[in-house]
Backbone atoms as SQL, in Angstrom:
CREATE TABLE atoms (id INTEGER PRIMARY KEY, chain TEXT, resi INTEGER, resn TEXT, atom TEXT, x REAL, y REAL, z REAL);
INSERT INTO atoms VALUES
  (1, 'A', 1, 'UNK', 'N', 1.558, -2.935, 5.664),
  (2, 'A', 1, 'UNK', 'CA', 0.437, -2.135, 6.102),
  (3, 'A', 1, 'UNK', 'C', -0.475, -2.974, 6.989),
  (4, 'A', 2, 'UNK', 'N', -1.296, -2.275, 7.768),
  (5, 'A', 2, 'UNK', 'CA', -2.201, -2.964, 8.682),
  (6, 'A', 2, 'UNK', 'C', -3.258, -3.730, 7.890),
  (7, 'A', 3, 'UNK', 'N', -3.403, -4.985, 8.247),
  (8, 'A', 3, 'UNK', 'CA', -4.462, -5.803, 7.636),
  (9, 'A', 3, 'UNK', 'C', -5.204, -6.558, 8.727),
  (10, 'A', 4, 'UNK', 'N', -6.519, -6.580, 8.608),
  (11, 'A', 4, 'UNK', 'CA', -7.384, -7.321, 9.517),
  (12, 'A', 4, 'UNK', 'C', -8.309, -8.180, 8.671),
  (13, 'A', 5, 'UNK', 'N', -8.271, -9.488, 8.895),
  (14, 'A', 5, 'UNK', 'CA', -9.059, -10.405, 8.089),
  (15, 'A', 5, 'UNK', 'C', -9.922, -11.274, 8.990),
  (16, 'A', 6, 'UNK', 'N', -11.239, -11.066, 8.897),
  (17, 'A', 6, 'UNK', 'CA', -12.175, -11.832, 9.706),
  (18, 'A', 6, 'UNK', 'C', -12.547, -13.136, 9.029),
  (19, 'A', 7, 'UNK', 'N', -12.919, -14.113, 9.841),
  (20, 'A', 7, 'UNK', 'CA', -13.420, -15.384, 9.337),
  (21, 'A', 7, 'UNK', 'C', -14.291, -16.024, 10.409),
  (22, 'A', 8, 'UNK', 'N', -15.009, -17.067, 10.021),
  (23, 'A', 8, 'UNK', 'CA', -15.798, -17.818, 10.990),
  (24, 'A', 8, 'UNK', 'C', -17.280, -17.554, 10.980),
  (25, 'A', 9, 'UNK', 'N', -17.717, -16.609, 10.160),
  (26, 'A', 9, 'UNK', 'CA', -19.144, -16.342, 10.085),
  (27, 'A', 9, 'UNK', 'C', -19.890, -17.486, 9.404),
  (28, 'A', 10, 'UNK', 'N', -21.208, -17.408, 9.463),
  (29, 'A', 10, 'UNK', 'CA', -22.022, -18.434, 8.828),
  (30, 'A', 10, 'UNK', 'C', -23.466, -18.335, 9.253),
  (31, 'A', 11, 'UNK', 'N', -24.223, -19.363, 8.938),
  (32, 'A', 11, 'UNK', 'CA', -25.634, -19.431, 9.294),
  (33, 'A', 11, 'UNK', 'C', -25.823, -20.430, 10.418),
  (34, 'A', 12, 'UNK', 'N', -26.633, -20.052, 11.379),
  (35, 'A', 12, 'UNK', 'CA', -26.849, -20.907, 12.545),
  (36, 'A', 12, 'UNK', 'C', -28.268, -20.699, 13.051),
  (37, 'A', 13, 'UNK', 'N', -28.800, -21.688, 13.709),
  (38, 'A', 13, 'UNK', 'CA', -30.123, -21.548, 14.302),
  (39, 'A', 13, 'UNK', 'C', -30.014, -20.860, 15.659),
  (40, 'A', 14, 'UNK', 'N', -31.099, -20.260, 16.058),
  (41, 'A', 14, 'UNK', 'CA', -31.143, -19.601, 17.364),
  (42, 'A', 14, 'UNK', 'C', -30.742, -20.594, 18.447),
  (43, 'A', 15, 'UNK', 'N', -29.939, -20.100, 19.377),
  (44, 'A', 15, 'UNK', 'CA', -29.420, -20.942, 20.437),
  (45, 'A', 15, 'UNK', 'C', -28.065, -21.548, 20.117),
  (46, 'A', 16, 'UNK', 'N', -27.659, -21.444, 18.884),
  (47, 'A', 16, 'UNK', 'CA', -26.389, -22.012, 18.467),
  (48, 'A', 16, 'UNK', 'C', -25.199, -21.130, 18.803),
  (49, 'A', 17, 'UNK', 'N', -24.025, -21.592, 18.366),
  (50, 'A', 17, 'UNK', 'CA', -22.773, -20.897, 18.678),
  (51, 'A', 17, 'UNK', 'C', -21.907, -20.759, 17.430),
  (52, 'A', 18, 'UNK', 'N', -21.068, -19.750, 17.446),
  (53, 'A', 18, 'UNK', 'CA', -20.064, -19.536, 16.409),
  (54, 'A', 18, 'UNK', 'C', -18.844, -18.909, 17.064),
  (55, 'A', 19, 'UNK', 'N', -17.692, -19.103, 16.452),
  (56, 'A', 19, 'UNK', 'CA', -16.498, -18.389, 16.884),
  (57, 'A', 19, 'UNK', 'C', -15.910, -17.648, 15.695),
  (58, 'A', 20, 'UNK', 'N', -15.818, -16.343, 15.837),
  (59, 'A', 20, 'UNK', 'CA', -15.216, -15.501, 14.826),
  (60, 'A', 20, 'UNK', 'C', -13.738, -15.302, 15.146),
  (61, 'A', 21, 'UNK', 'N', -12.948, -15.171, 14.095),
  (62, 'A', 21, 'UNK', 'CA', -11.529, -14.885, 14.234),
  (63, 'A', 21, 'UNK', 'C', -11.173, -13.661, 13.407),
  (64, 'A', 22, 'UNK', 'N', -10.156, -12.961, 13.846),
  (65, 'A', 22, 'UNK', 'CA', -9.642, -11.807, 13.100),
  (66, 'A', 22, 'UNK', 'C', -8.124, -11.904, 13.107),
  (67, 'A', 23, 'UNK', 'N', -7.562, -12.226, 11.963),
  (68, 'A', 23, 'UNK', 'CA', -6.115, -12.341, 11.834),
  (69, 'A', 23, 'UNK', 'C', -5.524, -10.982, 11.502),
  (70, 'A', 24, 'UNK', 'N', -4.597, -10.541, 12.334),
  (71, 'A', 24, 'UNK', 'CA', -4.000, -9.218, 12.170),
  (72, 'A', 24, 'UNK', 'C', -2.575, -9.340, 11.644),
  (73, 'A', 25, 'UNK', 'N', -2.160, -8.377, 10.857),
  (74, 'A', 25, 'UNK', 'CA', -0.794, -8.338, 10.349),
  (75, 'A', 25, 'UNK', 'C', -0.399, -6.905, 10.056),
  (76, 'A', 26, 'UNK', 'N', 0.913, -6.683, 9.964),
  (77, 'A', 26, 'UNK', 'CA', 1.412, -5.377, 9.580),
  (78, 'A', 26, 'UNK', 'C', 1.690, -4.415, 10.724),
  (79, 'A', 27, 'UNK', 'N', 1.541, -4.892, 11.955),
  (80, 'A', 27, 'UNK', 'CA', 1.831, -4.037, 13.111),
  (81, 'A', 27, 'UNK', 'C', 2.034, -4.926, 14.336),
  (82, 'A', 28, 'UNK', 'N', 2.435, -4.282, 15.457),
  (83, 'A', 28, 'UNK', 'CA', 2.662, -5.021, 16.694),
  (84, 'A', 28, 'UNK', 'C', 1.327, -5.255, 17.394),
  (85, 'A', 29, 'UNK', 'N', 0.734, -6.383, 17.127),
  (86, 'A', 29, 'UNK', 'CA', -0.619, -6.698, 17.594),
  (87, 'A', 29, 'UNK', 'C', -0.764, -6.532, 19.099),
  (88, 'A', 30, 'UNK', 'N', 0.223, -6.950, 19.851),
  (89, 'A', 30, 'UNK', 'CA', 0.095, -6.974, 21.313),
  (90, 'A', 30, 'UNK', 'C', 0.000, -5.587, 21.934),
  (91, 'A', 31, 'UNK', 'N', 0.314, -4.554, 21.196),
  (92, 'A', 31, 'UNK', 'CA', 0.354, -3.200, 21.750),
  (93, 'A', 31, 'UNK', 'C', -0.967, -2.434, 21.646),
  (94, 'A', 32, 'UNK', 'N', -1.905, -2.951, 20.877),
  (95, 'A', 32, 'UNK', 'CA', -3.105, -2.178, 20.552),
  (96, 'A', 32, 'UNK', 'C', -4.378, -2.823, 21.070),
  (97, 'A', 33, 'UNK', 'N', -5.293, -1.954, 21.528),
  (98, 'A', 33, 'UNK', 'CA', -6.640, -2.422, 21.828),
  (99, 'A', 33, 'UNK', 'C', -7.335, -2.829, 20.537),
  (100, 'A', 34, 'UNK', 'N', -8.219, -3.812, 20.686),
  (101, 'A', 34, 'UNK', 'CA', -8.970, -4.323, 19.546),
  (102, 'A', 34, 'UNK', 'C', -10.443, -4.420, 19.930),
  (103, 'A', 35, 'UNK', 'N', -11.293, -4.495, 18.925),
  (104, 'A', 35, 'UNK', 'CA', -12.720, -4.573, 19.216),
  (105, 'A', 35, 'UNK', 'C', -13.468, -5.266, 18.090),
  (106, 'A', 36, 'UNK', 'N', -14.656, -5.712, 18.435),
  (107, 'A', 36, 'UNK', 'CA', -15.612, -6.232, 17.455),
  (108, 'A', 36, 'UNK', 'C', -16.798, -5.274, 17.392),
  (109, 'A', 37, 'UNK', 'N', -17.209, -4.975, 16.171),
  (110, 'A', 37, 'UNK', 'CA', -18.418, -4.205, 15.912),
  (111, 'A', 37, 'UNK', 'C', -19.304, -5.024, 14.994),
  (112, 'A', 38, 'UNK', 'N', -20.554, -4.626, 14.884),
  (113, 'A', 38, 'UNK', 'CA', -21.455, -5.306, 13.961),
  (114, 'A', 38, 'UNK', 'C', -22.447, -4.312, 13.373),
  (115, 'A', 39, 'UNK', 'N', -22.941, -4.674, 12.188),
  (116, 'A', 39, 'UNK', 'CA', -23.970, -3.859, 11.549),
  (117, 'A', 39, 'UNK', 'C', -25.011, -4.792, 10.968),
  (118, 'A', 40, 'UNK', 'N', -26.199, -4.735, 11.531),
  (119, 'A', 40, 'UNK', 'CA', -27.300, -5.556, 11.061),
  (120, 'A', 40, 'UNK', 'C', -28.026, -4.916, 9.904),
  (121, 'A', 41, 'UNK', 'N', -28.876, -5.656, 9.221),
  (122, 'A', 41, 'UNK', 'CA', -29.627, -5.124, 8.088),
  (123, 'A', 41, 'UNK', 'C', -30.468, -3.909, 8.489),
  (124, 'A', 42, 'UNK', 'N', -30.250, -2.812, 7.824),
  (125, 'A', 42, 'UNK', 'CA', -31.005, -1.604, 8.114),
  (126, 'A', 42, 'UNK', 'C', -30.674, -0.942, 9.428),
  (127, 'A', 43, 'UNK', 'N', -29.582, -1.350, 10.051),
  (128, 'A', 43, 'UNK', 'CA', -29.202, -0.793, 11.349),
  (129, 'A', 43, 'UNK', 'C', -27.872, -0.061, 11.254),
  (130, 'A', 44, 'UNK', 'N', -27.614, 0.772, 12.255),
  (131, 'A', 44, 'UNK', 'CA', -26.329, 1.415, 12.335),
  (132, 'A', 44, 'UNK', 'C', -25.309, 0.453, 12.962),
  (133, 'A', 45, 'UNK', 'N', -24.049, 0.731, 12.681),
  (134, 'A', 45, 'UNK', 'CA', -22.996, -0.073, 13.288),
  (135, 'A', 45, 'UNK', 'C', -23.001, 0.106, 14.799),
  (136, 'A', 46, 'UNK', 'N', -22.789, -0.982, 15.505),
  (137, 'A', 46, 'UNK', 'CA', -22.752, -0.912, 16.960),
  (138, 'A', 46, 'UNK', 'C', -21.581, -1.728, 17.493),
  (139, 'A', 47, 'UNK', 'N', -21.093, -1.305, 18.643),
  (140, 'A', 47, 'UNK', 'CA', -20.003, -2.026, 19.283),
  (141, 'A', 47, 'UNK', 'C', -20.522, -3.296, 19.924),
  (142, 'A', 48, 'UNK', 'N', -19.684, -4.316, 19.905),
  (143, 'A', 48, 'UNK', 'CA', -20.015, -5.590, 20.529),
  (144, 'A', 48, 'UNK', 'C', -19.140, -5.813, 21.751),
  (145, 'A', 49, 'UNK', 'N', -17.831, -5.711, 21.565),
  (146, 'A', 49, 'UNK', 'CA', -16.896, -5.938, 22.666),
  (147, 'A', 49, 'UNK', 'C', -15.534, -5.385, 22.299),
  (148, 'A', 50, 'UNK', 'N', -14.777, -4.997, 23.314),
  (149, 'A', 50, 'UNK', 'CA', -13.428, -4.511, 23.094),
  (150, 'A', 50, 'UNK', 'C', -12.486, -5.105, 24.130),
  (151, 'A', 51, 'UNK', 'N', -11.202, -5.163, 23.774),
  (152, 'A', 51, 'UNK', 'CA', -10.218, -5.751, 24.676),
  (153, 'A', 51, 'UNK', 'C', -8.918, -4.967, 24.592),
  (154, 'A', 52, 'UNK', 'N', -8.366, -4.663, 25.742),
  (155, 'A', 52, 'UNK', 'CA', -7.105, -3.932, 25.815),
  (156, 'A', 52, 'UNK', 'C', -5.917, -4.882, 25.667),
  (157, 'A', 53, 'UNK', 'N', -4.733, -4.348, 25.421),
  (158, 'A', 53, 'UNK', 'CA', -3.548, -5.213, 25.325),
  (159, 'A', 53, 'UNK', 'C', -3.341, -6.049, 26.587),
  (160, 'A', 54, 'UNK', 'N', -3.679, -5.438, 27.729),
  (161, 'A', 54, 'UNK', 'CA', -3.499, -6.136, 29.008),
  (162, 'A', 54, 'UNK', 'C', -4.591, -7.155, 29.273),
  (163, 'A', 55, 'UNK', 'N', -5.658, -7.130, 28.458),
  (164, 'A', 55, 'UNK', 'CA', -6.744, -8.082, 28.639),
  (165, 'A', 55, 'UNK', 'C', -8.015, -7.513, 29.228),
  (166, 'A', 56, 'UNK', 'N', -8.005, -6.239, 29.639),
  (167, 'A', 56, 'UNK', 'CA', -9.228, -5.615, 30.122),
  (168, 'A', 56, 'UNK', 'C', -10.287, -5.605, 29.030),
  (169, 'A', 57, 'UNK', 'N', -11.540, -5.845, 29.429),
  (170, 'A', 57, 'UNK', 'CA', -12.604, -6.072, 28.443),
  (171, 'A', 57, 'UNK', 'C', -13.847, -5.245, 28.767),
  (172, 'A', 58, 'UNK', 'N', -14.506, -4.780, 27.722),
  (173, 'A', 58, 'UNK', 'CA', -15.835, -4.180, 27.828),
  (174, 'A', 58, 'UNK', 'C', -16.772, -4.913, 26.873),
  (175, 'A', 59, 'UNK', 'N', -18.013, -5.125, 27.303),
  (176, 'A', 59, 'UNK', 'CA', -19.035, -5.730, 26.450),
  (177, 'A', 59, 'UNK', 'C', -20.239, -4.807, 26.337),
  (178, 'A', 60, 'UNK', 'N', -20.882, -4.855, 25.175),
  (179, 'A', 60, 'UNK', 'CA', -22.178, -4.204, 25.049),
  (180, 'A', 60, 'UNK', 'C', -23.180, -4.986, 25.895),
  (181, 'A', 61, 'UNK', 'N', -24.143, -4.275, 26.452),
  (182, 'A', 61, 'UNK', 'CA', -25.131, -4.923, 27.312),
  (183, 'A', 61, 'UNK', 'C', -25.872, -6.043, 26.591),
  (184, 'A', 62, 'UNK', 'N', -26.082, -5.869, 25.293),
  (185, 'A', 62, 'UNK', 'CA', -26.879, -6.832, 24.529),
  (186, 'A', 62, 'UNK', 'C', -26.205, -8.193, 24.388),
  (187, 'A', 63, 'UNK', 'N', -24.907, -8.259, 24.635),
  (188, 'A', 63, 'UNK', 'CA', -24.191, -9.527, 24.436),
  (189, 'A', 63, 'UNK', 'C', -23.560, -10.067, 25.716),
  (190, 'A', 64, 'UNK', 'N', -23.659, -9.319, 26.803),
  (191, 'A', 64, 'UNK', 'CA', -23.059, -9.770, 28.061),
  (192, 'A', 64, 'UNK', 'C', -23.611, -11.135, 28.459),
  (193, 'A', 65, 'UNK', 'N', -22.717, -12.006, 28.850),
  (194, 'A', 65, 'UNK', 'CA', -23.122, -13.343, 29.271),
  (195, 'A', 65, 'UNK', 'C', -23.261, -14.334, 28.131),
  (196, 'A', 66, 'UNK', 'N', -23.241, -13.829, 26.895),
  (197, 'A', 66, 'UNK', 'CA', -23.386, -14.715, 25.728),
  (198, 'A', 66, 'UNK', 'C', -22.145, -14.715, 24.843),
  (199, 'A', 67, 'UNK', 'N', -21.476, -13.578, 24.742),
  (200, 'A', 67, 'UNK', 'CA', -20.307, -13.454, 23.883),
  (201, 'A', 67, 'UNK', 'C', -19.052, -13.322, 24.737),
  (202, 'A', 68, 'UNK', 'N', -17.931, -13.845, 24.215),
  (203, 'A', 68, 'UNK', 'CA', -16.644, -13.726, 24.890),
  (204, 'A', 68, 'UNK', 'C', -15.588, -13.283, 23.895),
  (205, 'A', 69, 'UNK', 'N', -14.958, -12.160, 24.189),
  (206, 'A', 69, 'UNK', 'CA', -13.865, -11.671, 23.353),
  (207, 'A', 69, 'UNK', 'C', -12.551, -12.126, 23.970),
  (208, 'A', 70, 'UNK', 'N', -11.605, -12.469, 23.113),
  (209, 'A', 70, 'UNK', 'CA', -10.287, -12.870, 23.602),
  (210, 'A', 70, 'UNK', 'C', -9.260, -12.563, 22.522),
  (211, 'A', 71, 'UNK', 'N', -8.007, -12.632, 22.924),
  (212, 'A', 71, 'UNK', 'CA', -6.940, -12.376, 21.969),
  (213, 'A', 71, 'UNK', 'C', -5.771, -13.305, 22.244),
  (214, 'A', 72, 'UNK', 'N', -5.074, -13.664, 21.169),
  (215, 'A', 72, 'UNK', 'CA', -3.850, -14.456, 21.265),
  (216, 'A', 72, 'UNK', 'C', -2.749, -13.603, 20.665),
  (217, 'A', 73, 'UNK', 'N', -1.937, -13.013, 21.519),
  (218, 'A', 73, 'UNK', 'CA', -0.906, -12.088, 21.041),
  (219, 'A', 73, 'UNK', 'C', 0.212, -12.797, 20.293),
  (220, 'A', 74, 'UNK', 'N', 0.386, -14.083, 20.526),
  (221, 'A', 74, 'UNK', 'CA', 1.394, -14.832, 19.780),
  (222, 'A', 74, 'UNK', 'C', 0.912, -15.103, 18.360),
  (223, 'A', 75, 'UNK', 'N', -0.340, -15.517, 18.264),
  (224, 'A', 75, 'UNK', 'CA', -0.917, -15.803, 16.943),
  (225, 'A', 75, 'UNK', 'C', -1.407, -14.537, 16.243),
  (226, 'A', 76, 'UNK', 'N', -1.395, -13.406, 16.955),
  (227, 'A', 76, 'UNK', 'CA', -1.859, -12.131, 16.392),
  (228, 'A', 76, 'UNK', 'C', -3.300, -12.268, 15.903),
  (229, 'A', 77, 'UNK', 'N', -4.126, -12.821, 16.738),
  (230, 'A', 77, 'UNK', 'CA', -5.506, -13.090, 16.361),
  (231, 'A', 77, 'UNK', 'C', -6.464, -12.666, 17.461),
  (232, 'A', 78, 'UNK', 'N', -7.541, -12.058, 17.040),
  (233, 'A', 78, 'UNK', 'CA', -8.636, -11.654, 17.911),
  (234, 'A', 78, 'UNK', 'C', -9.786, -12.629, 17.699),
  (235, 'A', 79, 'UNK', 'N', -10.476, -12.974, 18.784),
  (236, 'A', 79, 'UNK', 'CA', -11.572, -13.931, 18.695),
  (237, 'A', 79, 'UNK', 'C', -12.853, -13.348, 19.288),
  (238, 'A', 80, 'UNK', 'N', -13.967, -13.890, 18.822),
  (239, 'A', 80, 'UNK', 'CA', -15.255, -13.595, 19.443),
  (240, 'A', 80, 'UNK', 'C', -16.042, -14.897, 19.485),
  (241, 'A', 81, 'UNK', 'N', -16.195, -15.423, 20.674),
  (242, 'A', 81, 'UNK', 'CA', -16.989, -16.624, 20.858),
  (243, 'A', 81, 'UNK', 'C', -18.420, -16.186, 21.149),
  (244, 'A', 82, 'UNK', 'N', -19.349, -16.637, 20.327),
  (245, 'A', 82, 'UNK', 'CA', -20.749, -16.229, 20.437),
  (246, 'A', 82, 'UNK', 'C', -21.593, -17.457, 20.770),
  (247, 'A', 83, 'UNK', 'N', -22.315, -17.375, 21.849),
  (248, 'A', 83, 'UNK', 'CA', -23.183, -18.474, 22.279),
  (249, 'A', 83, 'UNK', 'C', -24.605, -17.973, 22.446),
  (250, 'A', 84, 'UNK', 'N', -25.539, -18.934, 22.507),
  (251, 'A', 84, 'UNK', 'CA', -26.956, -18.584, 22.664),
  (252, 'A', 84, 'UNK', 'C', -27.353, -17.487, 21.679),
  (253, 'A', 85, 'UNK', 'N', -27.005, -17.705, 20.436),
  (254, 'A', 85, 'UNK', 'CA', -27.258, -16.686, 19.413),
  (255, 'A', 85, 'UNK', 'C', -28.748, -16.476, 19.206),
  (256, 'A', 86, 'UNK', 'N', -29.103, -15.235, 18.909),
  (257, 'A', 86, 'UNK', 'CA', -30.484, -14.837, 18.694),
  (258, 'A', 86, 'UNK', 'C', -30.626, -14.234, 17.308),
  (259, 'A', 87, 'UNK', 'N', -31.821, -14.247, 16.734),
  (260, 'A', 87, 'UNK', 'CA', -32.008, -13.646, 15.408),
  (261, 'A', 87, 'UNK', 'C', -31.526, -12.199, 15.347),
  (262, 'A', 88, 'UNK', 'N', -31.641, -11.473, 16.446),
  (263, 'A', 88, 'UNK', 'CA', -31.198, -10.077, 16.432),
  (264, 'A', 88, 'UNK', 'C', -29.680, -9.941, 16.413),
  (265, 'A', 89, 'UNK', 'N', -28.946, -11.034, 16.535),
  (266, 'A', 89, 'UNK', 'CA', -27.494, -11.000, 16.381),
  (267, 'A', 89, 'UNK', 'C', -27.074, -11.061, 14.919),
  (268, 'A', 90, 'UNK', 'N', -28.036, -11.258, 14.025),
  (269, 'A', 90, 'UNK', 'CA', -27.736, -11.295, 12.599),
  (270, 'A', 90, 'UNK', 'C', -27.130, -9.971, 12.160),
  (271, 'A', 91, 'UNK', 'N', -25.931, -10.055, 11.565),
  (272, 'A', 91, 'UNK', 'CA', -25.197, -8.837, 11.192),
  (273, 'A', 91, 'UNK', 'C', -23.912, -9.221, 10.478),
  (274, 'A', 92, 'UNK', 'N', -23.292, -8.214, 9.910),
  (275, 'A', 92, 'UNK', 'CA', -21.907, -8.351, 9.472),
  (276, 'A', 92, 'UNK', 'C', -21.027, -7.906, 10.633),
  (277, 'A', 93, 'UNK', 'N', -20.091, -8.739, 11.005),
  (278, 'A', 93, 'UNK', 'CA', -19.219, -8.474, 12.146),
  (279, 'A', 93, 'UNK', 'C', -17.844, -8.029, 11.649),
  (280, 'A', 94, 'UNK', 'N', -17.364, -6.950, 12.242),
  (281, 'A', 94, 'UNK', 'CA', -16.089, -6.359, 11.861),
  (282, 'A', 94, 'UNK', 'C', -15.141, -6.321, 13.060),
  (283, 'A', 95, 'UNK', 'N', -13.883, -6.612, 12.816),
  (284, 'A', 95, 'UNK', 'CA', -12.902, -6.345, 13.858),
  (285, 'A', 95, 'UNK', 'C', -12.237, -5.001, 13.546),
  (286, 'A', 96, 'UNK', 'N', -11.728, -4.377, 14.588),
  (287, 'A', 96, 'UNK', 'CA', -11.149, -3.056, 14.455),
  (288, 'A', 96, 'UNK', 'C', -9.944, -2.910, 15.364),
  (289, 'A', 97, 'UNK', 'N', -8.997, -2.081, 14.915),
  (290, 'A', 97, 'UNK', 'CA', -7.803, -1.796, 15.701),
  (291, 'A', 97, 'UNK', 'C', -7.804, -0.354, 16.140),
  (292, 'A', 98, 'UNK', 'N', -7.338, -0.107, 17.334),
  (293, 'A', 98, 'UNK', 'CA', -7.296, 1.245, 17.867),
  (294, 'A', 98, 'UNK', 'C', -6.332, 2.128, 17.082),
  (295, 'A', 99, 'UNK', 'N', -6.586, 3.431, 17.147),
  (296, 'A', 99, 'UNK', 'CA', -5.751, 4.406, 16.437),
  (297, 'A', 99, 'UNK', 'C', -4.324, 4.421, 16.952),
  (298, 'A', 100, 'UNK', 'N', -4.168, 4.237, 18.259),
  (299, 'A', 100, 'UNK', 'CA', -2.839, 4.275, 18.845),
  (300, 'A', 100, 'UNK', 'C', -2.774, 3.252, 19.959),
  (301, 'A', 101, 'UNK', 'N', -1.595, 3.111, 20.518),
  (302, 'A', 101, 'UNK', 'CA', -1.398, 2.154, 21.609),
  (303, 'A', 101, 'UNK', 'C', -1.710, 2.772, 22.972),
  (304, 'A', 102, 'UNK', 'N', -2.246, 3.985, 22.976),
  (305, 'A', 102, 'UNK', 'CA', -2.589, 4.641, 24.232),
  (306, 'A', 102, 'UNK', 'C', -3.758, 3.935, 24.920),
  (307, 'A', 103, 'UNK', 'N', -3.893, 4.218, 26.222),
  (308, 'A', 103, 'UNK', 'CA', -5.009, 3.689, 26.986),
  (309, 'A', 103, 'UNK', 'C', -6.332, 4.193, 26.425),
  (310, 'A', 104, 'UNK', 'N', -7.304, 3.297, 26.313),
  (311, 'A', 104, 'UNK', 'CA', -8.647, 3.661, 25.874),
  (312, 'A', 104, 'UNK', 'C', -9.601, 3.451, 27.033),
  (313, 'A', 105, 'UNK', 'N', -10.311, 4.521, 27.414),
  (314, 'A', 105, 'UNK', 'CA', -11.228, 4.415, 28.536),
  (315, 'A', 105, 'UNK', 'C', -12.469, 3.618, 28.164),
  (316, 'A', 106, 'UNK', 'N', -13.078, 3.984, 27.046),
  (317, 'A', 106, 'UNK', 'CA', -14.297, 3.324, 26.592),
  (318, 'A', 106, 'UNK', 'C', -14.008, 2.539, 25.319),
  (319, 'A', 107, 'UNK', 'N', -13.810, 1.261, 25.468),
  (320, 'A', 107, 'UNK', 'CA', -13.448, 0.404, 24.339),
  (321, 'A', 107, 'UNK', 'C', -14.568, 0.279, 23.312),
  (322, 'A', 108, 'UNK', 'N', -15.771, 0.679, 23.674),
  (323, 'A', 108, 'UNK', 'CA', -16.911, 0.494, 22.781),
  (324, 'A', 108, 'UNK', 'C', -17.211, 1.729, 21.932),
  (325, 'A', 109, 'UNK', 'N', -16.359, 2.723, 21.981),
  (326, 'A', 109, 'UNK', 'CA', -16.553, 3.944, 21.206),
  (327, 'A', 109, 'UNK', 'C', -15.828, 3.819, 19.879),
  (328, 'A', 110, 'UNK', 'N', -16.558, 3.857, 18.785),
  (329, 'A', 110, 'UNK', 'CA', -15.970, 3.565, 17.477),
  (330, 'A', 110, 'UNK', 'C', -14.912, 4.573, 17.043),
  (331, 'A', 111, 'UNK', 'N', -14.987, 5.779, 17.548),
  (332, 'A', 111, 'UNK', 'CA', -14.022, 6.800, 17.127),
  (333, 'A', 111, 'UNK', 'C', -12.601, 6.485, 17.576),
  (334, 'A', 112, 'UNK', 'N', -12.434, 5.543, 18.500),
  (335, 'A', 112, 'UNK', 'CA', -11.093, 5.150, 18.926),
  (336, 'A', 112, 'UNK', 'C', -10.388, 4.280, 17.872),
  (337, 'A', 113, 'UNK', 'N', -11.135, 3.792, 16.900),
  (338, 'A', 113, 'UNK', 'CA', -10.609, 2.803, 15.973),
  (339, 'A', 113, 'UNK', 'C', -10.511, 3.362, 14.567),
  (340, 'A', 114, 'UNK', 'N', -9.414, 3.043, 13.876),
  (341, 'A', 114, 'UNK', 'CA', -9.268, 3.574, 12.514),
  (342, 'A', 114, 'UNK', 'C', -8.848, 2.515, 11.505),
  (343, 'A', 115, 'UNK', 'N', -8.716, 1.271, 11.935),
  (344, 'A', 115, 'UNK', 'CA', -8.462, 0.189, 10.987),
  (345, 'A', 115, 'UNK', 'C', -9.567, -0.853, 11.169),
  (346, 'A', 116, 'UNK', 'N', -10.116, -1.280, 10.030),
  (347, 'A', 116, 'UNK', 'CA', -11.272, -2.173, 10.041),
  (348, 'A', 116, 'UNK', 'C', -11.059, -3.317, 9.062),
  (349, 'A', 117, 'UNK', 'N', -11.567, -4.463, 9.417),
  (350, 'A', 117, 'UNK', 'CA', -11.551, -5.580, 8.494),
  (351, 'A', 117, 'UNK', 'C', -12.683, -5.468, 7.491),
  (352, 'A', 118, 'UNK', 'N', -12.783, -6.463, 6.622),
  (353, 'A', 118, 'UNK', 'CA', -13.808, -6.431, 5.577),
  (354, 'A', 118, 'UNK', 'C', -15.142, -6.987, 6.061),
  (355, 'A', 119, 'UNK', 'N', -15.124, -7.656, 7.197),
  (356, 'A', 119, 'UNK', 'CA', -16.359, -8.168, 7.786),
  (357, 'A', 119, 'UNK', 'C', -16.620, -9.625, 7.464),
  (358, 'A', 120, 'UNK', 'N', -17.359, -10.264, 8.355),
  (359, 'A', 120, 'UNK', 'CA', -17.818, -11.638, 8.140),
  (360, 'A', 120, 'UNK', 'C', -19.280, -11.694, 8.556),
  (361, 'A', 121, 'UNK', 'N', -20.096, -12.359, 7.766),
  (362, 'A', 121, 'UNK', 'CA', -21.528, -12.321, 7.985),
  (363, 'A', 121, 'UNK', 'C', -21.990, -13.440, 8.909),
  (364, 'A', 122, 'UNK', 'N', -22.898, -13.073, 9.780),
  (365, 'A', 122, 'UNK', 'CA', -23.520, -14.028, 10.694),
  (366, 'A', 122, 'UNK', 'C', -25.030, -13.927, 10.514),
  (367, 'A', 123, 'UNK', 'N', -25.658, -15.058, 10.261),
  (368, 'A', 123, 'UNK', 'CA', -27.113, -15.101, 10.097),
  (369, 'A', 123, 'UNK', 'C', -27.685, -16.099, 11.095),
  (370, 'A', 124, 'UNK', 'N', -28.606, -15.632, 11.909),
  (371, 'A', 124, 'UNK', 'CA', -29.218, -16.483, 12.926),
  (372, 'A', 124, 'UNK', 'C', -30.700, -16.616, 12.609),
  (373, 'A', 125, 'UNK', 'N', -31.130, -17.826, 12.408),
  (374, 'A', 125, 'UNK', 'CA', -32.542, -18.076, 12.085),
  (375, 'A', 125, 'UNK', 'C', -33.287, -18.571, 13.321),
  (376, 'A', 126, 'UNK', 'N', -34.574, -18.255, 13.347),
  (377, 'A', 126, 'UNK', 'CA', -35.392, -18.640, 14.509),
  (378, 'A', 126, 'UNK', 'C', -36.013, -20.013, 14.325);
């Protein structure tokens, strides 16, 4: 069955960096779009970044220039490199897999995704 396991979260001071990983198993990783979402304390879940099998990428405006999404199809792993972290980046970060291998126009729309990891927490202090 499909499994997504995030890791790499932690506590960091503002301006610092972290790299999140999402290890995927149970399906052909290279065929599906993937994405990172986050949910901060008292906030709704929001999209962070998405990546197509071919490597096409979308970022939320709030993270453009600071976060980088990437994937290693051999290792079946999704990454999120986060730099210049801000207190408002504090959240639980989730990776997600698309419902199908079809083309996704808007990678940041959560309804395209139906498999989710358990999340990894990121805390940024000022």
